[in-house]
One Martini backbone bead per residue (centre of mass of N, CA, C, O) as a GRO file, in nm:
protein
  398
    1UNK     BB    1  25.298  16.027   2.165
    2UNK     BB    2  24.970  16.065   2.167
    3UNK     BB    3  24.724  16.131   1.895
    4UNK     BB    4  24.452  16.272   1.814
    5UNK     BB    5  24.197  16.195   1.591
    6UNK     BB    6  24.021  16.225   1.270
    7UNK     BB    7  23.760  16.156   1.042
    8UNK     BB    8  23.825  16.450   0.974
    9UNK     BB    9  23.937  16.729   0.860
   10UNK     BB   10  24.097  16.980   1.006
   11UNK     BB   11  24.075  17.286   1.065
   12UNK     BB   12  24.271  17.555   1.137
   13UNK     BB   13  24.055  17.633   1.382
   14UNK     BB   14  24.029  17.366   1.571
   15UNK     BB   15  24.313  17.464   1.681
   16UNK     BB   16  24.471  17.603   1.980
   17UNK     BB   17  24.683  17.776   2.135
   18UNK     BB   18  24.699  17.913   2.442
   19UNK     BB   19  24.822  18.192   2.340
   20UNK     BB   20  24.573  18.277   2.163
   21UNK     BB   21  24.358  18.286   2.424
   22UNK     BB   22  24.557  18.454   2.599
   23UNK     BB   23  24.417  18.730   2.778
   24UNK     BB   24  24.391  19.037   2.891
   25UNK     BB   25  24.176  19.183   3.138
   26UNK     BB   26  24.039  19.486   3.150
   27UNK     BB   27  23.966  19.716   3.420
   28UNK     BB   28  23.769  19.944   3.561
   29UNK     BB   29  23.751  20.166   3.800
   30UNK     BB   30  23.528  20.150   4.089
   31UNK     BB   31  23.327  20.374   4.271
   32UNK     BB   32  23.170  20.380   4.573
   33UNK     BB   33  22.863  20.588   4.666
   34UNK     BB   34  22.714  20.428   4.860
   35UNK     BB   35  22.538  20.419   5.134
   36UNK     BB   36  22.506  20.288   5.425
   37UNK     BB   37  22.310  20.072   5.581
   38UNK     BB   38  22.101  20.033   5.815
   39UNK     BB   39  22.094  19.880   6.126
   40UNK     BB   40  21.959  19.616   6.274
   41UNK     BB   41  21.912  19.451   6.562
   42UNK     BB   42  21.896  19.159   6.422
   43UNK     BB   43  22.200  19.202   6.287
   44UNK     BB   44  22.427  19.191   6.506
   45UNK     BB   45  22.544  18.901   6.490
   46UNK     BB   46  22.630  18.923   6.195
   47UNK     BB   47  22.808  19.176   6.220
   48UNK     BB   48  23.011  19.065   6.424
   49UNK     BB   49  23.119  18.840   6.245
   50UNK     BB   50  23.216  19.015   6.012
   51UNK     BB   51  23.408  19.198   6.171
   52UNK     BB   52  23.596  18.972   6.260
   53UNK     BB   53  23.680  18.880   5.979
   54UNK     BB   54  23.791  19.153   5.884
   55UNK     BB   55  24.001  19.192   6.103
   56UNK     BB   56  24.158  18.936   6.037
   57UNK     BB   57  24.222  19.023   5.746
   58UNK     BB   58  24.380  19.297   5.815
   59UNK     BB   59  24.604  19.126   6.001
   60UNK     BB   60  24.717  18.970   5.780
   61UNK     BB   61  25.045  18.832   5.676
   62UNK     BB   62  24.979  18.578   5.472
   63UNK     BB   63  24.865  18.753   5.255
   64UNK     BB   64  24.917  18.675   4.897
   65UNK     BB   65  24.803  18.798   4.608
   66UNK     BB   66  25.030  18.713   4.396
   67UNK     BB   67  24.959  18.390   4.475
   68UNK     BB   68  24.670  18.398   4.398
   69UNK     BB   69  24.572  18.213   4.154
   70UNK     BB   70  24.818  18.320   3.977
   71UNK     BB   71  24.728  18.630   3.969
   72UNK     BB   72  24.526  18.844   4.100
   73UNK     BB   73  24.296  19.111   4.108
   74UNK     BB   74  24.121  19.336   4.259
   75UNK     BB   75  23.752  19.375   4.292
   76UNK     BB   76  23.554  19.611   4.435
   77UNK     BB   77  23.315  19.529   4.248
   78UNK     BB   78  23.093  19.275   4.339
   79UNK     BB   79  22.850  19.347   4.107
   80UNK     BB   80  23.076  19.360   3.834
   81UNK     BB   81  23.151  19.086   3.720
   82UNK     BB   82  23.304  18.952   3.472
   83UNK     BB   83  23.280  18.712   3.229
   84UNK     BB   84  23.541  18.433   3.238
   85UNK     BB   85  23.478  18.131   3.148
   86UNK     BB   86  23.659  18.153   2.857
   87UNK     BB   87  23.915  18.213   3.006
   88UNK     BB   88  24.253  18.152   3.067
   89UNK     BB   89  24.279  18.442   3.196
   90UNK     BB   90  24.298  18.650   3.493
   91UNK     BB   91  24.323  18.996   3.666
   92UNK     BB   92  24.101  18.925   3.886
   93UNK     BB   93  23.915  18.961   4.206
   94UNK     BB   94  23.662  18.896   4.414
   95UNK     BB   95  23.460  19.009   4.682
   96UNK     BB   96  23.288  18.940   4.939
   97UNK     BB   97  23.004  18.974   5.087
   98UNK     BB   98  22.828  18.969   5.376
   99UNK     BB   99  22.677  18.704   5.317
  100UNK     BB  100  22.932  18.537   5.234
  101UNK     BB  101  23.096  18.571   5.487
  102UNK     BB  102  22.888  18.443   5.677
  103UNK     BB  103  22.870  18.165   5.543
  104UNK     BB  104  23.158  18.070   5.626
  105UNK     BB  105  23.072  18.067   5.947
  106UNK     BB  106  22.903  17.834   5.874
  107UNK     BB  107  22.720  17.507   5.778
  108UNK     BB  108  22.654  17.556   5.501
  109UNK     BB  109  22.601  17.497   5.186
  110UNK     BB  110  22.697  17.575   4.872
  111UNK     BB  111  22.407  17.587   4.743
  112UNK     BB  112  22.299  17.818   4.950
  113UNK     BB  113  22.461  18.072   4.837
  114UNK     BB  114  22.394  18.179   4.553
  115UNK     BB  115  22.604  18.222   4.311
  116UNK     BB  116  22.732  18.405   4.064
  117UNK     BB  117  22.947  18.289   3.827
  118UNK     BB  118  23.059  18.574   3.734
  119UNK     BB  119  23.219  18.621   4.026
  120UNK     BB  120  23.433  18.435   3.949
  121UNK     BB  121  23.649  18.462   4.159
  122UNK     BB  122  23.601  18.430   4.534
  123UNK     BB  123  23.660  18.584   4.825
  124UNK     BB  124  23.590  18.473   5.162
  125UNK     BB  125  23.879  18.439   5.321
  126UNK     BB  126  24.114  18.513   5.582
  127UNK     BB  127  24.330  18.390   5.802
  128UNK     BB  128  24.336  18.073   5.738
  129UNK     BB  129  24.371  17.771   5.834
  130UNK     BB  130  24.383  17.458   5.715
  131UNK     BB  131  24.217  17.326   5.940
  132UNK     BB  132  23.978  17.511   5.907
  133UNK     BB  133  23.924  17.457   5.612
  134UNK     BB  134  23.891  17.145   5.629
  135UNK     BB  135  23.649  17.148   5.821
  136UNK     BB  136  23.453  17.306   5.634
  137UNK     BB  137  23.468  17.124   5.369
  138UNK     BB  138  23.382  16.858   5.505
  139UNK     BB  139  23.087  16.944   5.558
  140UNK     BB  140  23.031  17.021   5.228
  141UNK     BB  141  23.192  16.870   5.014
  142UNK     BB  142  23.408  17.120   4.855
  143UNK     BB  143  23.719  17.120   4.785
  144UNK     BB  144  23.718  17.132   4.455
  145UNK     BB  145  23.579  17.442   4.468
  146UNK     BB  146  23.832  17.530   4.642
  147UNK     BB  147  24.080  17.763   4.743
  148UNK     BB  148  24.416  17.738   4.901
  149UNK     BB  149  24.620  18.031   4.997
  150UNK     BB  150  24.778  18.179   5.241
  151UNK     BB  151  24.488  18.186   5.406
  152UNK     BB  152  24.309  18.184   5.141
  153UNK     BB  153  23.965  18.180   5.035
  154UNK     BB  154  23.841  18.037   4.718
  155UNK     BB  155  23.606  18.048   4.472
  156UNK     BB  156  23.624  17.858   4.145
  157UNK     BB  157  23.362  17.669   4.166
  158UNK     BB  158  23.062  17.502   4.049
  159UNK     BB  159  22.798  17.254   4.087
  160UNK     BB  160  22.710  17.171   3.791
  161UNK     BB  161  22.570  16.973   3.563
  162UNK     BB  162  22.801  16.985   3.357
  163UNK     BB  163  23.030  16.918   3.549
  164UNK     BB  164  22.925  16.638   3.658
  165UNK     BB  165  22.872  16.491   3.378
  166UNK     BB  166  23.161  16.492   3.269
  167UNK     BB  167  23.303  16.304   3.480
  168UNK     BB  168  23.100  16.073   3.458
  169UNK     BB  169  23.140  16.008   3.157
  170UNK     BB  170  23.440  15.958   3.156
  171UNK     BB  171  23.440  15.728   3.356
  172UNK     BB  172  23.264  15.533   3.189
  173UNK     BB  173  23.451  15.522   2.942
  174UNK     BB  174  23.722  15.440   3.069
  175UNK     BB  175  23.633  15.179   3.228
  176UNK     BB  176  23.519  15.019   2.974
  177UNK     BB  177  23.816  14.941   2.863
  178UNK     BB  178  23.825  14.698   3.115
  179UNK     BB  179  23.613  14.461   3.068
  180UNK     BB  180  23.842  14.236   2.932
  181UNK     BB  181  24.018  14.218   3.167
  182UNK     BB  182  24.181  14.123   3.415
  183UNK     BB  183  24.173  14.165   3.748
  184UNK     BB  184  24.478  14.266   3.774
  185UNK     BB  185  24.418  14.488   3.516
  186UNK     BB  186  24.250  14.669   3.650
  187UNK     BB  187  24.061  14.966   3.724
  188UNK     BB  188  24.038  15.222   3.971
  189UNK     BB  189  23.791  15.421   4.125
  190UNK     BB  190  23.842  15.718   4.334
  191UNK     BB  191  23.764  15.992   4.258
  192UNK     BB  192  23.719  16.251   4.511
  193UNK     BB  193  23.990  16.237   4.669
  194UNK     BB  194  24.232  16.257   4.904
  195UNK     BB  195  24.539  16.429   4.819
  196UNK     BB  196  24.839  16.443   4.972
  197UNK     BB  197  25.079  16.716   4.948
  198UNK     BB  198  25.110  16.732   5.287
  199UNK     BB  199  25.137  16.535   5.546
  200UNK     BB  200  25.234  16.699   5.798
  201UNK     BB  201  24.988  16.929   5.734
  202UNK     BB  202  24.730  16.793   5.582
  203UNK     BB  203  24.746  16.868   5.290
  204UNK     BB  204  24.496  16.886   5.023
  205UNK     BB  205  24.351  16.744   4.726
  206UNK     BB  206  24.078  16.746   4.471
  207UNK     BB  207  23.957  16.580   4.229
  208UNK     BB  208  23.710  16.474   4.016
  209UNK     BB  209  23.906  16.233   3.914
  210UNK     BB  210  24.052  15.898   3.967
  211UNK     BB  211  24.316  15.649   3.867
  212UNK     BB  212  24.407  15.297   3.938
  213UNK     BB  213  24.584  15.032   3.942
  214UNK     BB  214  24.539  14.736   4.101
  215UNK     BB  215  24.843  14.657   4.132
  216UNK     BB  216  24.914  14.902   4.336
  217UNK     BB  217  24.747  14.788   4.538
  218UNK     BB  218  24.873  14.682   4.861
  219UNK     BB  219  25.137  14.848   4.823
  220UNK     BB  220  25.391  15.004   4.937
  221UNK     BB  221  25.464  15.342   4.917
  222UNK     BB  222  25.717  15.566   4.870
  223UNK     BB  223  25.483  15.788   4.763
  224UNK     BB  224  25.231  15.875   4.927
  225UNK     BB  225  24.875  16.003   4.939
  226UNK     BB  226  24.860  15.880   5.235
  227UNK     BB  227  24.840  15.726   5.560
  228UNK     BB  228  24.803  15.427   5.421
  229UNK     BB  229  25.019  15.403   5.167
  230UNK     BB  230  24.911  15.501   4.905
  231UNK     BB  231  24.926  15.552   4.587
  232UNK     BB  232  24.929  15.726   4.319
  233UNK     BB  233  24.761  15.811   4.069
  234UNK     BB  234  24.782  15.804   3.717
  235UNK     BB  235  24.491  15.941   3.671
  236UNK     BB  236  24.359  16.265   3.594
  237UNK     BB  237  24.040  16.445   3.633
  238UNK     BB  238  23.924  16.764   3.494
  239UNK     BB  239  23.692  17.037   3.552
  240UNK     BB  240  23.635  17.356   3.373
  241UNK     BB  241  23.460  17.659   3.398
  242UNK     BB  242  23.526  17.913   3.585
  243UNK     BB  243  23.784  17.795   3.583
  244UNK     BB  244  24.094  17.852   3.490
  245UNK     BB  245  24.370  17.753   3.320
  246UNK     BB  246  24.571  17.892   3.495
  247UNK     BB  247  24.487  17.736   3.753
  248UNK     BB  248  24.509  17.445   3.652
  249UNK     BB  249  24.812  17.456   3.574
  250UNK     BB  250  24.918  17.520   3.856
  251UNK     BB  251  24.807  17.256   3.985
  252UNK     BB  252  24.954  17.053   3.807
  253UNK     BB  253  25.250  17.152   3.871
  254UNK     BB  254  25.231  17.146   4.192
  255UNK     BB  255  25.084  16.847   4.214
  256UNK     BB  256  25.023  16.620   3.993
  257UNK     BB  257  25.326  16.653   3.827
  258UNK     BB  258  25.495  16.590   4.034
  259UNK     BB  259  25.714  16.408   4.156
  260UNK     BB  260  25.591  16.092   4.215
  261UNK     BB  261  25.304  16.086   4.078
  262UNK     BB  262  25.152  16.151   3.810
  263UNK     BB  263  25.103  16.111   3.457
  264UNK     BB  264  24.802  16.204   3.383
  265UNK     BB  265  24.608  16.496   3.260
  266UNK     BB  266  24.261  16.558   3.222
  267UNK     BB  267  24.099  16.837   3.055
  268UNK     BB  268  23.786  17.011   3.077
  269UNK     BB  269  23.670  17.300   2.901
  270UNK     BB  270  23.411  17.517   2.976
  271UNK     BB  271  23.247  17.743   2.821
  272UNK     BB  272  23.080  18.014   2.777
  273UNK     BB  273  22.693  18.048   2.835
  274UNK     BB  274  22.539  18.322   2.900
  275UNK     BB  275  22.372  18.369   2.618
  276UNK     BB  276  22.240  18.102   2.513
  277UNK     BB  277  22.329  17.989   2.240
  278UNK     BB  278  22.165  17.889   1.927
  279UNK     BB  279  22.057  17.715   1.681
  280UNK     BB  280  21.766  17.808   1.517
  281UNK     BB  281  21.706  17.515   1.392
  282UNK     BB  282  21.843  17.278   1.593
  283UNK     BB  283  21.925  17.380   1.896
  284UNK     BB  284  22.219  17.396   1.913
  285UNK     BB  285  22.458  17.448   2.115
  286UNK     BB  286  22.684  17.734   2.162
  287UNK     BB  287  22.994  17.587   2.261
  288UNK     BB  288  23.294  17.575   2.414
  289UNK     BB  289  23.520  17.289   2.385
  290UNK     BB  290  23.792  17.139   2.577
  291UNK     BB  291  24.082  16.918   2.545
  292UNK     BB  292  24.343  16.844   2.781
  293UNK     BB  293  24.677  16.710   2.767
  294UNK     BB  294  24.882  16.581   3.028
  295UNK     BB  295  25.228  16.449   3.000
  296UNK     BB  296  25.502  16.345   3.148
  297UNK     BB  297  25.648  16.153   2.952
  298UNK     BB  298  25.623  16.319   2.689
  299UNK     BB  299  25.769  16.572   2.794
  300UNK     BB  300  26.043  16.421   2.869
  301UNK     BB  301  26.102  16.326   2.581
  302UNK     BB  302  26.137  16.615   2.466
  303UNK     BB  303  26.238  16.717   2.779
  304UNK     BB  304  26.439  16.608   3.033
  305UNK     BB  305  26.442  16.917   3.180
  306UNK     BB  306  26.165  16.951   3.258
  307UNK     BB  307  25.955  17.161   3.499
  308UNK     BB  308  25.716  17.213   3.293
  309UNK     BB  309  25.362  17.159   3.214
  310UNK     BB  310  25.213  17.125   2.906
  311UNK     BB  311  25.006  17.068   2.672
  312UNK     BB  312  25.012  16.818   2.414
  313UNK     BB  313  24.697  16.874   2.395
  314UNK     BB  314  24.431  17.056   2.201
  315UNK     BB  315  24.079  16.996   2.185
  316UNK     BB  316  23.820  17.071   1.976
  317UNK     BB  317  23.454  16.977   2.072
  318UNK     BB  318  23.254  17.176   1.999
  319UNK     BB  319  23.038  17.443   1.829
  320UNK     BB  320  23.287  17.649   1.846
  321UNK     BB  321  23.494  17.881   1.812
  322UNK     BB  322  23.682  18.117   1.971
  323UNK     BB  323  23.492  18.350   1.821
  324UNK     BB  324  23.182  18.197   1.818
  325UNK     BB  325  23.168  18.044   1.565
  326UNK     BB  326  23.025  17.808   1.404
  327UNK     BB  327  23.085  17.456   1.402
  328UNK     BB  328  23.191  17.109   1.250
  329UNK     BB  329  23.431  16.935   1.405
  330UNK     BB  330  23.185  16.802   1.622
  331UNK     BB  331  22.897  16.673   1.465
  332UNK     BB  332  23.012  16.376   1.503
  333UNK     BB  333  23.115  16.088   1.526
  334UNK     BB  334  23.469  16.033   1.508
  335UNK     BB  335  23.624  16.332   1.517
  336UNK     BB  336  23.703  16.323   1.835
  337UNK     BB  337  23.998  16.245   2.037
  338UNK     BB  338  24.114  16.074   2.335
  339UNK     BB  339  24.431  15.959   2.456
  340UNK     BB  340  24.562  15.668   2.640
  341UNK     BB  341  24.829  15.511   2.763
  342UNK     BB  342  24.938  15.221   2.902
  343UNK     BB  343  25.204  15.335   3.024
  344UNK     BB  344  25.043  15.539   3.205
  345UNK     BB  345  24.838  15.364   3.348
  346UNK     BB  346  25.090  15.138   3.434
  347UNK     BB  347  25.263  15.293   3.604
  348UNK     BB  348  25.476  15.122   3.832
  349UNK     BB  349  25.421  14.839   3.760
  350UNK     BB  350  25.474  14.522   3.834
  351UNK     BB  351  25.698  14.262   3.727
  352UNK     BB  352  25.538  14.008   3.709
  353UNK     BB  353  25.324  14.017   3.498
  354UNK     BB  354  25.261  14.133   3.219
  355UNK     BB  355  25.156  14.398   3.069
  356UNK     BB  356  24.907  14.524   2.916
  357UNK     BB  357  24.805  14.518   2.555
  358UNK     BB  358  24.593  14.762   2.401
  359UNK     BB  359  24.323  14.851   2.157
  360UNK     BB  360  24.077  15.092   2.251
  361UNK     BB  361  23.740  15.172   2.164
  362UNK     BB  362  23.528  15.457   2.266
  363UNK     BB  363  23.187  15.430   2.151
  364UNK     BB  364  22.843  15.463   2.058
  365UNK     BB  365  22.951  15.414   1.759
  366UNK     BB  366  22.897  15.208   1.485
  367UNK     BB  367  23.164  15.160   1.338
  368UNK     BB  368  23.488  15.142   1.406
  369UNK     BB  369  23.782  15.242   1.388
  370UNK     BB  370  24.095  15.190   1.347
  371UNK     BB  371  24.304  15.188   1.605
  372UNK     BB  372  24.578  15.271   1.455
  373UNK     BB  373  24.452  15.552   1.360
  374UNK     BB  374  24.460  15.665   1.677
  375UNK     BB  375  24.698  15.473   1.789
  376UNK     BB  376  25.044  15.464   1.845
  377UNK     BB  377  24.972  15.316   2.106
  378UNK     BB  378  24.882  15.147   2.352
  379UNK     BB  379  24.521  15.194   2.437
  380UNK     BB  380  24.290  15.470   2.469
  381UNK     BB  381  23.992  15.575   2.282
  382UNK     BB  382  23.788  15.870   2.310
  383UNK     BB  383  23.480  15.996   2.232
  384UNK     BB  384  23.394  16.335   2.249
  385UNK     BB  385  23.101  16.342   2.144
  386UNK     BB  386  22.966  16.205   2.387
  387UNK     BB  387  23.035  16.430   2.588
  388UNK     BB  388  22.905  16.661   2.443
  389UNK     BB  389  22.613  16.554   2.451
  390UNK     BB  390  22.588  16.549   2.764
  391UNK     BB  391  22.639  16.846   2.810
  392UNK     BB  392  22.402  16.954   2.639
  393UNK     BB  393  22.180  16.818   2.808
  394UNK     BB  394  22.257  16.955   3.087
  395UNK     BB  395  22.176  17.254   2.983
  396UNK     BB  396  21.911  17.224   2.858
  397UNK     BB  397  21.618  17.341   2.667
  398UNK     BB  398  21.648  17.676   2.710
   0.00000   0.00000   0.00000
């Protein structure tokens, strides 16, 4: 298993197991005493649509709340959702209001909904078939921001600047590692494509980005990811902001790292920045950032009978500890790295010719550290400080 290294000694607080930060959030029950607002004649068409959706919801027998997003509880107060952006687990879920329910029945874009991120995850609709869901998200190109389980549609993430720049930056860094390889050994960027998790039912998921060796393309796959017979990508990249690690891990285990699919999943978790705290002198944003690496091969080397995959690395590369206190463990280049092995990148590639074997360092700052100080095996080491800096820029000057 490859292990990310640091140019400086990590403090004891710079890494945390998921169990340390996984806490249950208790919420008090809130009773609504406000009287319903009178309906205007012009609102009749909207009201009829909402009533139909609610009736469908109440009659749904497929709605299983215990299975939704790995176990949320309902929050009846839709205007008082606590911010859990930095939580690994949450135990409640908000219900959409009338405006949001109506939005689902239209063809409007996700950006037009104007949802407060604090209210996520948010149930939009129930008793929806997957074909209905797929048709709606195809219009708005937003599959990766919504969850579908047992007929229930939930918004789990919003397309913020930080979210989008994170996977764009990682993509640039990772693909630059292959600038000097031969054409046959290049890596192809598939982006946020449809990966079919159930071909007979047309059910699919979309990652933020995914990558596949060029060698694998053009050959019929025994376990294809689409109806064209293409193989599954070897590397998946995901960004989670309002989406909890609980939900990300459930998705990884159910879809991405299921047998005969992907090899590595890299996740960057953006912590909560609701209070918009900064260092008063340097104006450095104070935000927790984590990079988690899930590796199928490394997990099975440790336990050949493993059926569940947990991160083999969790790297803190933000500007605060888990308790919110400012940190310096990633205050300069070359302090925090994420590594990806060649064996995982080129998994299932046929030989001959022999698979490439290289030690590549990706960082904006030179001179680079010795590759063998970061990589236990041939592969790519990416400087997380560069990703951190782009995230901080995307957060804006205010």
